[in-house]
N, C-alpha and C positions, 0 to 999 in steps of 0.2 A: 786438634789445640787451636788448632787457626781461629775455625769458627770460635772460640771461647776470646782470641784478643781481639777481634772482631767487635764481640759483644761486650765485653772491657770496652772498647773505644767507644762505643755506640751508646753507651750509659753514659760513659765521661761526657760527650758532647753536648747531650742532650740534657745532661746538668746545667753543665756550662751555659747553652742556650736558655734554660730556664731560670737560673739567677738571672743572668741581663736584661731577661723580660719581666723579672720581678722589681730591679733596678731600676728600669726605665717607665714601668707603669705603678710602681708605690708612690703614693704620696699621704702622704700623715696630715697636713697642714689643711691646704685648698681642696682644691678640686684635686679629681681620680684620675683625670684622662690628659690627651694632648690633643685636642682639636687643632690641627694644624689648616688655619684657613690659610687663606690667599693672603697677600701680604702684596706690596707694589714694590715693582722690581726699576731699578734703574738700566741705562739710561729710558730717558721715558720719553714720548713721541710728541711731537708738537698738539698732536690732535687729543689725547687723554691719557691715561696713567691706569695703564694696563697691569692687570695681576700677574701673581708666579700659578699656573695650576698646581696643582696637586699632585699632579703624575710628570712634571715638565722636569727637565734638567736639572740636575744639583751641581753640575760642573765638576772637576777633577774636588772631588776630599779626600782623605786620608781614610783609613780601612777601616777604623773604627767608628768614625761619621760618616761610613758610606752604609754602615752596618744600619748602624739607629737609624740614621733617615730613611733607609729603607722600609725596617720594622716601623716606625714613627707613620710611616704616608699609607702603610695596609690598615694603622688605624685610623687614620685618616677617612677610608674610604666607606668607614662602616661607620664614622661619626660624620658623617662631612656637614653639617647642618648642627648649628643648637636648635637648643628643644625648640618644639613647637610653641610648648606653653608658654614660655618665656617670648621667643618673638612679635607671639599675638598681644604681649601685655600693651597697653597703653600709656604711660606713667602721666596717671593727672598729680593735680596741686596736689600738695600737704594740708594738712589744718597745723598739724605740728608746731609746735614753737621749737625753732634752731639756732635762734639767736640769746643761748646761754652762754658766751663767752667773751669778756672784757673788750677784748680789740674789736666782736660783731656789734656787739652793743655802741660803741662810736665809728663804725664806719657807717654802718646798717646797707642794707642793701637797694642797688636800682634796678627797679622795676619798672622804669619804663621801654617804651617801645624804640629798636631799635628799628628804622626801614630803609635803610640803609646798607641793609645786607650784601645782598647781588647787588653794589656800584664798585666793587673790587671783581679782578675780573682772577678769579683765587687761580685755578691751572698756571696761567702764567708768572704768578704771583710765586708761586711754588715752586716754578721751573729756576725764575732767576735767581729764587735763596740760594737753593740748591746746588745752583753753580756759581753763586759769588766762594758759598761753604768750599767745594770740589776747590776750586781755582787757590784759593789761599792755603791747605790744606796740603796740595801738590806744589807750591811757587815754593820754593828753595831758600827765598831770600827775604820770605817772613817765617820766625822763627818764634817759637814760646816753649816755656816748660815742657817738657814732657809727651811735644810733637812729631816727635820721629820713631816713638817707640808703639808698637806693635799690641793687637788684644791681648795676648799672651800675656804680655808685659806688663800687664795693668792688674795689683793685688786685688784680691779680692772683695776686700775693703773697701775698695775705691768703687765698687759694684754696685751698690747699696741704692742706689737711685735710683736704678735699673725695675719698673713695677711689671711687671708681666700678667698678664691674661692669656691663658690658655685657649679656656672657651670660645676666643673670638681671634686670636692667632694674631696680639695685642703688647706692644711694650713702652712703655710711657716710662720715659726721665724726668723726675720732678725737679723742680730748682725755685728753693725759698722764695716768695714773695713776686712769686708769676702767679697766678691764681693757684695754685699747689694744691690747696686743700680742697676746692672744689674737682679740680681734675683727680683728684686722690678717690673723690666720693665719686665722681663718675667711673672710676676703675674697681674702686669694692659693688657697686649694682653691677656690674658689667662682669666683672667674676663672682660674684655671688659669694666672696670670702667671709660675708658679717652676715650675720643671721638676728633678725631682732625678734624674739619670742617665738626663732624654730622655722621663721623662714623671713628669705632674704629680700635683702630694702630694692625697693622698686623706686624710691624718689631720694634722689641724692640727697636733699635739702634735708632729708628724714635724721641722717647719721649725724647722729655729736661730732661736736669736734673735738673732743677726747679719746674719738676711738677711731678719726679721721688719720691720727700723726700716731696712735700707735701702732709698731712694727709688725707684731702679731694678724694686720688687718692685710697685711699683701704677701706676696708671695716677690723677694727681689733675688739677682742672680746673686747677691751675694748669701744667700739662701743656700742655693747651690749645692755648694763643696757638703753640707752636712748629710743632706736626702741622698747625692746621687754619685761623691767620692772624685776617683779618680776622672769619672765619666760624665765629670761637670762639664767640664772646659768644651769638653763636643757637644753635649746639649747647647752652649748656649750658641756655639754658635752656628747652632742650626736652626736655632729657634731666632736667633739676628738675620739668620736667611731668609727663612718663610715668612715668619709676623709683619707686620708694618709697625713702624716703628716713629713715635712722635715724642715733640717738647715742643717748649713752649719760653721761649727767651724774652729778655727785657730790657731798656738802655742802661747799662748799665751803674751809672751817676746816681739814676735815678732807684736802681734798684736798692743801691747802697741806701740812696736817704729814707726810702720804705723802711726798710729795716733796720736803719735807726729807730724811728715816727715809733715801729711797733714794740721794739725791745728794751728801749731805753726811757721813752716820753709816759709809756705806759705802765704802771706797776707791774713787775714781770720781777718775780720775786728767783728764779733758776738762774736768767741773766744778772741781774744784781750781785747773787754771790758768786756767779764763774766770770763775768765782763767786767759789770759797772766797776768793782769798789776796786779792783786791781788798776784798774784804768785814773779813775780818781785817788788812788794814790800816787800815780806815774805823774798824772800828766797837770793836775791841780793841787799837787801838794798838800791833799787833804790825810789826816790821823785820826785815829777814832771814831771810824766809821760805824753809822748804827747797825745794828746785826740782823734790819731787816729793809726791804722795802720800803712801805709805807710807813717806817719810822725814816725816813731816808727823805721821802718824798717829802714828808710833815717840817724836816728842818730846811727844805729847799736845795739839798742835797741830787745833784741827778748831774750824767756826766751830758758833755758839750755836744755839740757835734764835728768841734776841733779836736777834741780830747778820744772819739772814735775815730777821726781821721788819721791821730797820729799813734794811734792802736795798730794799724792798719797799714800805716808804712815803720810801723817800728820792726829793724830788722830782729829783734829779739823774741815777737810775737809767734811765726815761722815756727822761731827755735824750739817754744816753749810746746805749740801746739799745733796741728793743721788750723788753719783758717774755719771757723765754723760757718755749717752748711749756708746758712743766711747771708754771708756775705763772699762764700766763698766764690770764685770763677766758674763759669756753666762749660766751658771749657776743662774744668778738672771734676766737675761734677759727673757731665756728660761727655765727656773723650769724642766730638763730635769728630776726629781727625781719624780716629779709628774706630765709629761705628757710624754706617752710612745711611744717615736719615732719610724716609720718607715722606716724609710734612713735619716744617718748622711755623710753627707760631708766634704769633707776637702777640705780648701785651695789648702795644699801641693798638693793633687791631683782633683784638680777643673776639668779639661777638661773632664779628664774618669770619673769622678763621676755625671758631668753634665747632659753628653751625653747617661749615665745609668739609672738617676733620669728621666729626661724628655723621655725613651723605653719606664720606668717602667707605667710611668704615660699616656702612650698612646698621647703622646701629640708631639711625632718628629717630624712628618710632619707638623704639624702645625707653629713649627717655631725653629728655632736655638737657642741656647743660645751664647749672644754676646762672641764676643774674650775677650782674656786676658789683660790685661795691658803688655806692658814694662818695667822695672826696678821693679820689685814688689819686696817687701822688703822682701830681702833672710834669711832664720837662720842662713844663714854662715858670716851675721852682726852682733849676737848679740854679742862675742868678742870684737868688735870694738866700742860697742854704751856702753859696758855696762864696759869699760875698766873703766874707771874712776870715776864710779860708787863705791863707799866704799863698804867691802865685807859685811855688818851689814845690809845695807839697801839691797844690792839683795837677802837676809837671808830674812829680811823680806818682801822682795815685794814678793817671792817663796811663804811664808807660804798665799800669802792675793791673790792671784792666785793659791792655789794649786790644792784647786778644779779642776780646769777646766783643768789641766795638768790633771790630775789623771783620774776623768772620761771618757776623749776625748782622751785615751791613749796616752799624748804626757808623752814622755819620762824625766824623772826630771835631770836639766842641770847642770849636777855634775859641771865641767870645770868652772859656775860660783858662784858655793857656797863656793866650797873649797878655 
């Protein structure tokens, strides 16, 4: 009788273990394995940015986390490097035409060489950016919405900007209007999540823009619940601890100008229907508006920058629907006080930061970061754009985006606020 009970107990335990294995390893969309490559760990020493080894301590984790961590670590030992075939591929320039989108046609690419990439001490720069972010996140006197919540308090739908590459152990939080199209292209190439005639893309610029922003092209944190159920949060925490996490930011006011230019100065049917029509009715007193954006543009009916600012400041806006991602604050997209980012890049130093990051990720032999756009919206334009915006509105707008200014080290635009 005792042996029969032991046998039944063994069968139950083995079944549970196999179910856990299936849950962890089954990946029906993108990659099928968890390559837990090393990531950078803080605090960083002044001399280097060390990595966490696969067998290193993971500190005190809950039981389920510890079980999954050990399980995934054993997988890492068997898959400790990316496939050699991929590693040896050195991306060459492509002759394919990729400038198929109106926005890219208007702006074009800047293929000029940048000879000052080594002019910045990137290592010290990263340490300073991270130090500033950590200090203000820990400063109780500096507050903004949702600052004090924990990672577990963040709902899944707010984690849809965290893109995961399991092949190289990378997590990228994308911020619209901060080179995110090209960084998404890079993530597609690295994760091999998109095929071209059965072959993974090798050159980021070969990937059509419409595929880049298709949610099915990326594995994001908000998809974990569908795949892993109650284990999703445990897996997120493990990946956040082991993977290299990065984001790119931009001067908040300049980002707003860039969003306005691309979504309202160019013919964009989606943004015309969802945002331009309500803005024109509410703030410009227009009625009987054209049904299409092309008709509106021909009639000279466009959203003004003043309309856009009123929309952002209108308390009814957030009550109806959260800010669109193109003008939502970075702290709401990427949760920098809940997620310990290993690399903070800036659009203002994009070329230098991108080259340095690809080196740190050890993927600089696999690809190059795509070239910058010409005529990138510059901070020097702020005075002209805000010249007709009332002072009181500018001050309210700064308060709305103050956390992004402070957390990422952008100076307060005093010339616009006095």
